[in-house]
DRENDO-1510 file (C-alpha; in Angstrom, 1 decimal, always signed):
<recs>
REC; n; res; u; v; w
REC; 1; UNK; +35.9; +40.2; -25.9 .
REC; 2; UNK; +38.3; +37.8; -24.1 .
REC; 3; UNK; +35.8; +36.1; -21.6 .
REC; 4; UNK; +39.3; +35.0; -19.5 .
REC; 5; UNK; +39.1; +39.3; -18.7 .
REC; 6; UNK; +35.4; +39.2; -17.7 .
REC; 7; UNK; +36.0; +36.9; -14.7 .
REC; 8; UNK; +38.8; +37.0; -12.0 .
REC; 9; UNK; +40.7; +40.4; -11.1 .
REC; 10; UNK; +39.0; +43.3; -12.5 .
REC; 11; UNK; +41.1; +45.4; -15.3 .
REC; 12; UNK; +43.0; +47.7; -13.0 .
REC; 13; UNK; +44.0; +45.2; -10.3 .
REC; 14; UNK; +45.5; +42.9; -13.5 .
REC; 15; UNK; +47.1; +46.5; -14.6 .
REC; 16; UNK; +48.5; +46.6; -11.1 .
REC; 17; UNK; +49.6; +43.2; -10.6 .
REC; 18; UNK; +51.8; +43.2; -13.3 .
REC; 19; UNK; +52.9; +46.7; -12.1 .
REC; 20; UNK; +54.0; +45.6; -9.0 .
REC; 21; UNK; +56.3; +43.2; -10.3 .
REC; 22; UNK; +57.8; +45.6; -12.8 .
REC; 23; UNK; +58.5; +47.9; -9.9 .
REC; 24; UNK; +59.7; +45.1; -8.0 .
REC; 25; UNK; +62.5; +44.3; -10.4 .
REC; 26; UNK; +63.3; +47.7; -12.4 .
REC; 27; UNK; +62.4; +50.2; -9.4 .
REC; 28; UNK; +60.4; +53.3; -11.3 .
REC; 29; UNK; +60.4; +53.3; -15.1 .
REC; 30; UNK; +61.8; +56.0; -17.2 .
REC; 31; UNK; +59.7; +58.5; -18.7 .
REC; 32; UNK; +59.5; +57.4; -22.1 .
REC; 33; UNK; +59.0; +53.4; -23.7 .
REC; 34; UNK; +59.4; +51.9; -27.3 .
REC; 35; UNK; +57.0; +49.3; -28.2 .
REC; 36; UNK; +59.5; +47.3; -30.7 .
REC; 37; UNK; +57.6; +45.5; -33.4 .
REC; 38; UNK; +58.0; +42.9; -36.5 .
REC; 39; UNK; +61.5; +42.5; -36.8 .
REC; 40; UNK; +63.0; +45.4; -34.0 .
REC; 41; UNK; +63.1; +43.4; -31.3 .
REC; 42; UNK; +67.0; +43.1; -31.1 .
REC; 43; UNK; +66.7; +46.6; -30.4 .
REC; 44; UNK; +66.4; +46.1; -26.8 .
REC; 45; UNK; +69.4; +43.5; -26.8 .
REC; 46; UNK; +72.1; +46.8; -27.4 .
REC; 47; UNK; +70.3; +48.6; -23.8 .
REC; 48; UNK; +73.3; +49.1; -21.2 .
REC; 49; UNK; +72.9; +48.2; -17.8 .
REC; 50; UNK; +69.7; +46.5; -18.5 .
REC; 51; UNK; +66.7; +44.3; -16.7 .
REC; 52; UNK; +64.7; +41.9; -18.8 .
REC; 53; UNK; +61.7; +40.5; -17.7 .
REC; 54; UNK; +60.1; +37.6; -20.1 .
REC; 55; UNK; +56.1; +38.7; -20.4 .
REC; 56; UNK; +55.5; +35.4; -19.1 .
REC; 57; UNK; +56.8; +36.3; -15.6 .
REC; 58; UNK; +54.5; +39.4; -15.5 .
REC; 59; UNK; +51.1; +38.4; -14.2 .
REC; 60; UNK; +48.0; +38.8; -16.5 .
REC; 61; UNK; +50.2; +40.0; -19.3 .
REC; 62; UNK; +49.5; +38.5; -23.1 .
REC; 63; UNK; +52.7; +36.9; -24.6 .
REC; 64; UNK; +52.5; +37.0; -28.5 .
REC; 65; UNK; +52.6; +34.2; -30.4 .
REC; 66; UNK; +54.4; +36.3; -33.9 .
REC; 67; UNK; +57.7; +35.4; -35.1 .
REC; 68; UNK; +60.3; +38.4; -34.3 .
REC; 69; UNK; +58.3; +39.5; -30.9 .
REC; 70; UNK; +60.1; +37.7; -28.3 .
REC; 71; UNK; +57.9; +38.7; -25.3 .
REC; 72; UNK; +60.0; +40.7; -22.8 .
REC; 73; UNK; +60.3; +44.0; -21.2 .
REC; 74; UNK; +63.8; +45.2; -20.9 .
REC; 75; UNK; +64.3; +48.6; -18.8 .
REC; 76; UNK; +67.8; +50.1; -19.8 .
REC; 77; UNK; +70.2; +52.8; -21.2 .
REC; 78; UNK; +70.7; +53.8; -24.5 .
REC; 79; UNK; +72.4; +57.2; -25.8 .
REC; 80; UNK; +72.9; +58.1; -22.1 .
REC; 81; UNK; +68.9; +57.6; -21.4 .
REC; 82; UNK; +66.9; +55.3; -19.8 .
REC; 83; UNK; +64.3; +54.0; -21.9 .
REC; 84; UNK; +61.5; +50.6; -21.0 .
REC; 85; UNK; +61.5; +48.8; -24.3 .
REC; 86; UNK; +58.3; +45.8; -25.3 .
REC; 87; UNK; +60.5; +43.6; -27.5 .
REC; 88; UNK; +57.1; +42.5; -28.8 .
REC; 89; UNK; +53.7; +42.6; -28.6 .
REC; 90; UNK; +50.2; +40.7; -29.6 .
REC; 91; UNK; +47.9; +41.4; -32.3 .
REC; 92; UNK; +43.9; +41.5; -33.0 .
REC; 93; UNK; +45.1; +39.2; -35.9 .
REC; 94; UNK; +46.1; +36.4; -33.0 .
REC; 95; UNK; +42.7; +36.6; -32.1 .
REC; 96; UNK; +42.8; +38.9; -28.8 .
REC; 97; UNK; +40.4; +41.3; -28.0 .
REC; 98; UNK; +41.2; +45.3; -28.5 .
REC; 99; UNK; +42.0; +45.0; -24.4 .
REC; 100; UNK; +44.0; +42.6; -24.3 .
REC; 101; UNK; +46.4; +44.6; -27.1 .
REC; 102; UNK; +46.3; +47.4; -25.0 .
REC; 103; UNK; +46.9; +46.0; -21.5 .
REC; 104; UNK; +50.4; +47.0; -21.7 .
REC; 105; UNK; +50.1; +50.5; -22.8 .
REC; 106; UNK; +47.8; +50.6; -19.9 .
REC; 107; UNK; +50.7; +49.2; -17.6 .
REC; 108; UNK; +53.2; +51.3; -19.1 .
REC; 109; UNK; +50.6; +54.7; -17.9 .
REC; 110; UNK; +50.3; +53.3; -15.0 .
REC; 111; UNK; +54.0; +53.2; -14.0 .
REC; 112; UNK; +54.4; +56.8; -15.0 .
REC; 113; UNK; +55.0; +56.7; -19.1 .
REC; 114; UNK; +54.4; +59.6; -20.8 .
REC; 115; UNK; +55.4; +59.2; -23.8 .
REC; 116; UNK; +55.1; +55.6; -26.0 .
REC; 117; UNK; +56.5; +55.1; -28.9 .
REC; 118; UNK; +54.6; +52.6; -31.2 .
REC; 119; UNK; +56.8; +50.8; -34.3 .
REC; 120; UNK; +55.7; +48.4; -36.6 .
REC; 121; UNK; +55.7; +46.8; -40.3 .
REC; 122; UNK; +53.5; +48.9; -42.6 .
REC; 123; UNK; +52.7; +48.6; -45.9 .
REC; 124; UNK; +52.2; +51.4; -48.3 .
REC; 125; UNK; +51.2; +52.5; -51.6 .
REC; 126; UNK; +53.5; +54.8; -52.8 .
REC; 127; UNK; +55.5; +53.1; -55.1 .
REC; 128; UNK; +58.1; +55.8; -54.4 .
REC; 129; UNK; +59.4; +54.2; -50.9 .
REC; 130; UNK; +61.5; +51.3; -50.8 .
REC; 131; UNK; +61.0; +48.0; -48.8 .
REC; 132; UNK; +62.7; +48.5; -45.3 .
REC; 133; UNK; +62.1; +52.6; -45.6 .
REC; 134; UNK; +61.7; +54.1; -42.4 .
REC; 135; UNK; +58.3; +56.5; -42.2 .
REC; 136; UNK; +56.4; +58.5; -39.5 .
REC; 137; UNK; +52.6; +57.6; -39.7 .
REC; 138; UNK; +50.9; +60.9; -37.8 .
REC; 139; UNK; +46.9; +59.9; -38.4 .
REC; 140; UNK; +44.8; +56.5; -38.7 .
REC; 141; UNK; +41.4; +55.5; -39.8 .
REC; 142; UNK; +40.1; +52.7; -37.3 .
REC; 143; UNK; +38.3; +50.6; -39.8 .
REC; 144; UNK; +38.0; +47.9; -37.1 .
REC; 145; UNK; +34.5; +48.2; -35.5 .
REC; 146; UNK; +35.9; +47.9; -32.6 .
REC; 147; UNK; +38.2; +49.9; -29.9 .
REC; 148; UNK; +39.9; +49.4; -26.7 .
REC; 149; UNK; +37.5; +51.7; -24.8 .
REC; 150; UNK; +34.4; +49.5; -25.5 .
REC; 151; UNK; +34.0; +47.2; -22.4 .
REC; 152; UNK; +34.7; +47.6; -18.9 .
REC; 153; UNK; +35.9; +51.3; -17.7 .
REC; 154; UNK; +37.7; +52.2; -14.3 .
REC; 155; UNK; +38.6; +55.6; -14.1 .
REC; 156; UNK; +41.8; +54.8; -12.3 .
REC; 157; UNK; +43.5; +53.7; -15.5 .
REC; 158; UNK; +42.2; +57.0; -17.5 .
REC; 159; UNK; +39.0; +59.0; -19.1 .
REC; 160; UNK; +36.0; +56.7; -20.8 .
REC; 161; UNK; +36.8; +58.9; -23.7 .
REC; 162; UNK; +39.9; +60.8; -24.1 .
REC; 163; UNK; +40.5; +63.7; -26.4 .
REC; 164; UNK; +41.5; +61.8; -29.7 .
REC; 165; UNK; +42.0; +65.0; -31.8 .
REC; 166; UNK; +45.6; +64.8; -31.1 .
REC; 167; UNK; +46.4; +61.5; -30.9 .
REC; 168; UNK; +50.0; +61.4; -32.5 .
REC; 169; UNK; +52.6; +63.7; -31.0 .
REC; 170; UNK; +53.3; +67.4; -33.4 .
REC; 171; UNK; +56.8; +67.7; -31.5 .
REC; 172; UNK; +58.4; +65.5; -33.7 .
</recs>
């Protein structure tokens, strides 16, 4: 558990503090956000009528130290649709606890985002895949021994134990 999160404002208050800054800069967020994983951060630069905010300017928002994760929220338009693009994210392997890793997701949900598209660089054992091939991950097994539901809970950010039977969208 991140000791810094155990003191000071509670989880809901930290989420609301970041959300307030985003609301002030961007207005209401669109219903869809995309988290741009390794190598995809430049996509945020293609958004039209974009409003960009560095993660460092958002209270309590964790900033990644991983190459290819520039650390900014960009709200703009692509193909006629307004989206929120998160250019970069933090990772467990950087030493962050699960609650810190999902902080941005909690803020997006608090701001009314209903769909989040998650991207990442993924490895695989299928030798039929070429490097750089796109794939859809439709399930996973958590072998980490931890998850973001452990620890402090505040019902204002959602249920303690959400239904996980269809974590991934079946509408693709």
